[in-house]
C-alpha positions as CSV (number, residue, x, y, z in Angstrom):
1,M,1.6,19.5,20.9
2,S,3.4,17.1,18.6
3,E,5.0,18.9,15.8
4,F,2.8,16.5,13.5
5,Q,-0.6,17.4,15.0
6,N,-1.6,20.0,12.5
7,Q,-1.0,17.8,9.8
8,K,-3.1,15.0,11.6
9,N,-5.8,16.6,12.4
10,L,-5.8,18.4,8.4
11,V,-6.1,15.0,7.2
12,R,-8.6,14.0,9.7
13,D,-10.9,16.6,8.9
14,L,-10.5,15.7,5.4
15,H,-11.2,12.1,6.1
16,K,-14.3,13.0,7.8
17,E,-15.4,15.4,5.1
18,L,-14.9,13.5,2.2
19,D,-16.4,10.0,3.5
20,A,-19.6,12.0,4.1
21,A,-19.5,13.9,0.9
22,T,-21.9,12.7,-2.7
23,G,-22.0,14.0,-5.8
24,N,-20.7,17.6,-6.4
25,D,-19.3,17.7,-2.7
26,V,-16.9,15.2,-3.6
27,E,-14.7,17.9,-5.7
28,N,-15.7,20.6,-3.3
29,V,-14.3,19.1,-0.2
30,L,-11.3,18.0,-2.1
31,S,-10.4,21.6,-3.7
32,R,-10.9,23.1,-0.2
33,Y,-7.6,20.4,1.0
34,I,-5.7,20.1,-1.8
35,E,-3.3,22.7,-3.3
36,S,-3.9,23.9,-6.9
37,D,-0.3,22.3,-7.8
38,Y,-1.1,18.9,-7.0
39,L,0.0,15.4,-7.7
40,W,-2.2,11.9,-7.1
41,R,-0.3,8.7,-7.7
42,G,-2.8,5.9,-7.8
43,Y,-2.2,2.0,-9.1
44,H,-3.4,0.9,-12.9
45,P,-5.6,1.9,-14.4
46,F,-6.1,5.4,-12.2
47,N,-2.2,6.2,-12.4
48,E,-1.2,10.2,-11.9
49,L,-4.0,12.9,-11.5
50,T,-3.4,16.2,-11.2
51,S,-6.2,18.1,-9.8
52,A,-9.3,18.0,-7.0
53,K,-11.4,18.4,-10.6
54,E,-9.7,15.2,-11.8
55,L,-9.6,13.3,-8.6
56,A,-13.3,13.5,-7.8
57,K,-14.1,12.9,-11.5
58,V,-12.1,10.0,-11.9
59,F,-11.7,8.0,-8.6
60,W,-14.0,9.2,-6.0
61,S,-17.2,9.9,-7.4
62,P,-17.1,6.3,-9.6
63,L,-15.9,4.6,-6.0
64,K,-18.8,6.4,-4.3
65,T,-21.3,5.4,-6.4
66,A,-20.4,2.1,-6.5
67,F,-19.9,1.3,-3.4
68,Q,-22.6,2.7,-1.3
69,H,-22.8,3.7,2.2
70,L,-18.9,4.0,1.9
71,Q,-17.1,3.6,5.5
72,R,-13.6,4.2,5.9
73,R,-11.9,1.7,8.7
74,D,-8.3,2.8,9.5
75,D,-6.3,0.2,11.0
76,V,-2.6,2.6,10.9
77,F,-2.7,6.4,11.2
78,M,0.6,7.9,12.0
79,S,2.9,11.0,10.4
80,G,6.6,11.6,10.5
81,R,9.4,13.7,8.1
82,N,10.6,12.1,5.6
83,Q,14.1,10.7,5.4
84,M,14.5,10.4,1.5
85,D,14.4,14.2,1.8
86,D,16.4,14.8,4.7
87,F,13.7,15.2,7.0
88,Q,12.4,18.2,5.6
89,S,8.8,17.3,4.4
90,V,6.0,16.2,6.5
91,W,3.4,13.4,5.8
92,V,0.4,11.9,7.1
93,V,-0.1,8.1,6.4
94,S,-3.1,6.0,6.9
95,M,-3.8,2.3,6.3
96,G,-7.3,0.3,6.5
97,H,-9.8,-0.9,4.4
98,L,-13.0,1.2,2.4
99,M,-15.7,-1.0,3.4
100,G,-19.2,-0.2,1.3
101,L,-22.4,-2.2,-0.2
102,F,-20.9,-3.2,-3.8
103,D,-24.2,-1.9,-5.6
104,A,-23.1,-0.5,-9.1
105,P,-20.2,-1.2,-11.3
106,W,-17.2,-0.5,-10.7
107,L,-13.6,-1.0,-13.1
108,G,-16.3,-3.3,-14.9
109,F,-16.7,-5.9,-12.3
110,K,-20.7,-6.6,-11.6
111,P,-22.1,-5.9,-8.3
112,T,-22.5,-8.3,-6.1
113,Q,-24.5,-6.5,-3.6
114,K,-23.0,-7.4,-0.8
115,M,-20.3,-5.3,1.6
116,T,-17.1,-5.5,-0.3
117,F,-13.8,-4.3,0.8
118,L,-11.2,-2.2,-0.8
119,R,-7.9,-2.5,1.2
120,Y,-5.7,0.8,1.0
121,C,-2.8,3.2,2.3
122,E,-2.3,6.5,1.4
123,F,0.7,8.9,1.8
124,N,-0.3,12.6,2.0
125,K,2.5,15.4,1.9
126,I,1.2,18.6,3.7
127,E,2.7,22.0,2.7
128,N,1.3,25.3,4.6
129,N,-1.8,23.4,5.5
130,K,-2.7,21.8,2.5
131,V,-2.3,18.2,0.7
132,V,0.4,19.1,-2.1
133,E,0.8,15.3,-2.9
134,T,-0.8,11.7,-2.3
135,A,0.2,8.2,-2.8
136,M,-3.0,6.5,-2.6
137,Y,-2.2,2.7,-3.4
138,F,-4.8,0.0,-3.3
139,D,-5.4,-3.9,-3.8
140,I,-7.7,-3.9,-6.8
141,P,-7.3,-7.9,-6.9
142,H,-8.7,-8.2,-3.7
143,V,-12.2,-6.9,-5.3
144,M,-11.9,-9.0,-7.7
145,M,-11.5,-12.2,-5.7
146,Q,-14.6,-10.9,-3.2
147,C,-16.5,-10.9,-6.7
148,G,-15.6,-14.5,-7.4
149,L,-13.0,-13.9,-9.7
150,N,-9.7,-15.3,-10.1
151,P,-7.2,-13.0,-11.6
152,F,-4.1,-14.8,-11.2
153,P,-3.2,-18.4,-11.6
154,T,-1.7,-19.8,-8.4
155,E,-1.5,-17.8,-5.0
156,T,1.2,-19.2,-2.7
157,G,-0.5,-17.3,0.4
158,A,-3.1,-17.1,2.5
159,Q,-6.1,-14.7,0.5
160,L,-8.2,-12.7,3.5
161,V,-9.6,-9.7,4.5
162,Q,-6.4,-8.5,6.5
163,P,-6.7,-7.6,10.0
164,G,-4.6,-4.4,11.4
165,P,-2.2,-4.5,14.3
166,Q,-1.8,-7.7,16.5
167,T,-1.5,-4.7,19.0
168,H,-4.6,-2.7,18.0
169,N,-2.2,0.4,18.7
170,G,-1.8,1.8,15.0
171,L,-3.8,4.8,15.3
172,L,-1.3,7.7,16.1
173,F,-3.9,10.0,16.9
174,D,-2.0,11.7,20.0
175,P,1.6,12.9,20.1
176,Q,4.2,10.6,20.0
177,D,7.4,10.0,21.8
178,P,10.3,10.4,18.8
179,K,13.0,8.7,20.3
180,I,10.1,5.3,19.6
181,G,10.1,6.5,16.0
182,E,13.9,6.8,15.5
183,K,14.6,3.6,16.7
184,T,11.7,2.0,14.4
185,L,13.0,4.0,11.3
186,Q,16.3,2.3,12.4
187,T,15.2,-1.0,12.0
188,I,13.2,-0.6,8.8
189,N,16.6,1.0,7.2
190,A,18.3,-2.0,8.8
191,M,15.9,-4.3,6.8
192,I,15.9,-2.4,3.5
193,T,20.0,-2.7,3.3
194,D,19.6,-6.7,4.1
195,L,17.0,-6.9,1.2
196,G,19.0,-5.2,-1.0
197,Q,21.6,-7.8,-1.1
198,W,20.5,-11.4,-1.9
199,N,24.3,-12.2,-1.1
200,L,24.4,-12.2,2.6
201,G,26.3,-15.7,2.3
202,M,23.6,-17.3,4.9
203,S,20.4,-18.8,4.2
204,L,17.2,-16.8,3.8
205,E,15.8,-17.9,7.0
206,D,19.0,-16.8,8.8
207,E,19.1,-13.5,7.0
208,L,15.6,-12.7,7.6
209,R,16.1,-13.7,11.4
210,R,18.7,-10.4,11.2
211,T,15.6,-8.0,11.2
212,W,12.3,-9.8,11.7
213,C,10.6,-11.8,14.6
214,E,10.5,-15.5,14.6
215,D,6.6,-14.7,14.4
216,M,6.7,-12.5,11.8
217,I,3.4,-12.0,9.6
218,W,3.5,-10.5,5.6
219,W,0.6,-9.6,4.4
220,G,1.0,-9.7,1.2
221,P,-1.6,-8.3,-2.1
222,S,-3.9,-10.5,-3.4
223,G,-2.3,-13.0,-5.8
224,I,0.5,-13.1,-3.5
225,G,-1.1,-13.6,-0.3
226,A,-0.4,-13.3,3.5
227,T,2.5,-15.6,4.7
228,Y,3.3,-16.2,8.7
229,T,6.7,-17.2,10.3
230,I,10.1,-16.8,8.8
231,E,9.6,-20.1,7.8
232,R,6.9,-20.0,5.9
233,Y,7.4,-16.7,4.7
234,A,10.6,-17.8,2.6
235,K,8.9,-21.0,1.5
236,Q,5.6,-19.1,0.3
237,H,7.0,-15.5,-1.0
238,S,10.5,-14.5,-0.4
239,G,12.1,-17.6,-1.7
240,P,9.8,-17.9,-4.8
241,F,10.0,-14.1,-5.7
242,R,14.0,-14.1,-5.6
243,N,14.4,-17.3,-7.7
244,G,11.7,-15.8,-10.2
245,F,13.4,-12.2,-10.7
246,T,16.9,-10.9,-12.2
247,D,18.4,-7.7,-12.7
248,R,16.6,-6.2,-9.3
249,S,17.4,-2.4,-9.3
250,K,18.5,-0.7,-6.1
251,T,15.4,0.8,-4.3
252,N,14.4,4.2,-4.9
253,H,11.6,5.7,-2.3
254,I,10.3,8.8,-2.6
255,C,9.0,8.8,1.5
256,R,10.2,6.5,4.2
257,L,8.8,7.5,7.8
258,A,8.2,6.2,11.3
259,E,6.5,7.1,14.5
260,G,6.3,5.3,17.2
261,Q,6.0,1.4,16.6
262,F,4.9,1.6,12.9
263,G,6.8,2.8,10.0
264,G,6.8,2.4,6.1
265,F,7.6,3.8,2.4
266,F,6.8,4.1,-1.0
267,G,7.8,4.2,-4.3
268,W,7.0,5.3,-7.8
269,P,8.3,2.6,-8.6
270,N,10.5,1.2,-5.7
271,F,12.4,-0.9,-8.1
272,T,12.5,-2.9,-11.1
273,A,13.0,-6.4,-12.3
274,R,13.0,-9.1,-14.8
275,P,10.8,-11.9,-14.5
276,T,12.2,-15.3,-15.3
277,G,9.2,-17.3,-15.0
278,G,7.4,-18.9,-11.9
279,F,6.4,-15.7,-10.2
280,M,2.4,-16.1,-9.2
281,G,2.3,-19.1,-12.0
282,M,3.0,-16.7,-14.9
283,P,5.8,-17.3,-17.6
284,A,8.9,-15.8,-18.3
285,T,9.0,-12.2,-20.4
286,D,12.1,-10.9,-20.2
287,K,11.0,-7.6,-20.0
288,V,11.8,-5.3,-17.4
289,G,8.8,-4.1,-15.1
290,E,8.2,-1.9,-12.6
291,F,7.0,-2.6,-8.5
292,R,4.9,0.6,-7.3
293,V,4.7,-0.5,-3.7
294,I,4.1,0.7,-0.2
295,D,5.2,-1.1,2.7
296,I,4.0,-0.7,6.5
297,Y,5.5,-2.3,9.3
298,R,4.9,-2.7,13.1
299,R,8.4,-2.9,15.3
300,Q,8.5,-5.1,18.0
301,G,11.7,-4.9,20.5
302,D,14.4,-4.7,18.1
303,K,12.8,-6.5,15.0
304,L,10.1,-6.2,12.7
305,A,6.7,-8.4,13.9
306,E,4.3,-7.1,11.2
307,N,4.1,-5.7,7.3
308,W,1.5,-4.7,4.9
309,I,2.2,-4.7,1.3
310,F,0.5,-3.1,-1.7
311,I,2.0,-3.9,-4.8
312,D,0.3,-2.7,-8.2
313,L,0.1,-6.1,-9.7
314,L,-2.0,-5.0,-12.4
315,H,0.5,-2.2,-13.9
316,F,3.3,-4.8,-13.6
317,W,1.3,-7.6,-15.7
318,K,0.2,-4.8,-18.1
319,M,3.7,-4.0,-18.9
320,Q,4.7,-7.6,-19.3
321,G,1.8,-7.8,-21.8
322,V,-0.9,-9.1,-19.7
323,D,-3.8,-6.8,-19.2
324,I,-4.9,-8.8,-16.2
325,L,-7.9,-6.0,-15.8
326,E,-9.4,-6.0,-19.3
327,R,-9.1,-10.1,-19.2
328,I,-11.0,-10.5,-16.1
329,T,-13.7,-7.7,-16.8
330,K,-14.4,-9.9,-19.8
331,I,-15.3,-12.7,-17.8
332,G,-16.9,-11.1,-14.9
């Protein structure tokens, strides 16, 4: 048995019971699995919640009411020890979509009566057979776009419902060879080192080639979009992003781990930066903003092949004085 199997089974059982729960059962299920001293981090407008009761009332029950027959469709499931605390804590990660029939209002969006996807990723910290901390990040602008709303003026990448790994092997329910995960984490760390420089004395494309496959896929959040190949990624996201910001802080992750050929991290926030104009078609504000991010990676050989990204763009732009959620719900 892998050292992570108990933790994986705990989260799988939680998901199974939570997905089936309705009404008051939602809080009851959460209470059985969540420690009393608990912290849940979610994107704006949910932010931090601190109990099973609050989590059920504020997030899960309204979501399950709005999205009938809610179905969990995971593409990545993994576990590992957290590099950021010297590999002391164990976290379980799941990523995919929650899909349901959008039959009742949610966050002010009018229901479409159609199947709708909420793209998400969740990190769960496990101690003593309980979930003690969760980071659950989700793509609310993607829901807006499925409702026919357009929250941002430009999108440099492609907007779509994002698939899972090209290799279809991201559900690591069974034990994995730890050496494979160690290599994945080393590759992610090398990429992070390069990313934090922005001054390696070479072209952006050549910098990316140090740690990325030539046919990499960057599955970006709605409002930025997805992009394919190093050349298009540099042109459609990485280059415009670097040109649109100054004063980027150092990376500050809460959890970073890998298992098998998959790995990832999250921060609260990961980093801060000051917009100088042009990013997502928005003007400069000269205000430092926070980037709450989850990144999930698939390694292929010695380099990274795919990257799924979650960014709390609603929170970032609200810090800039633009309440995207409030503005778009007045339209929709």
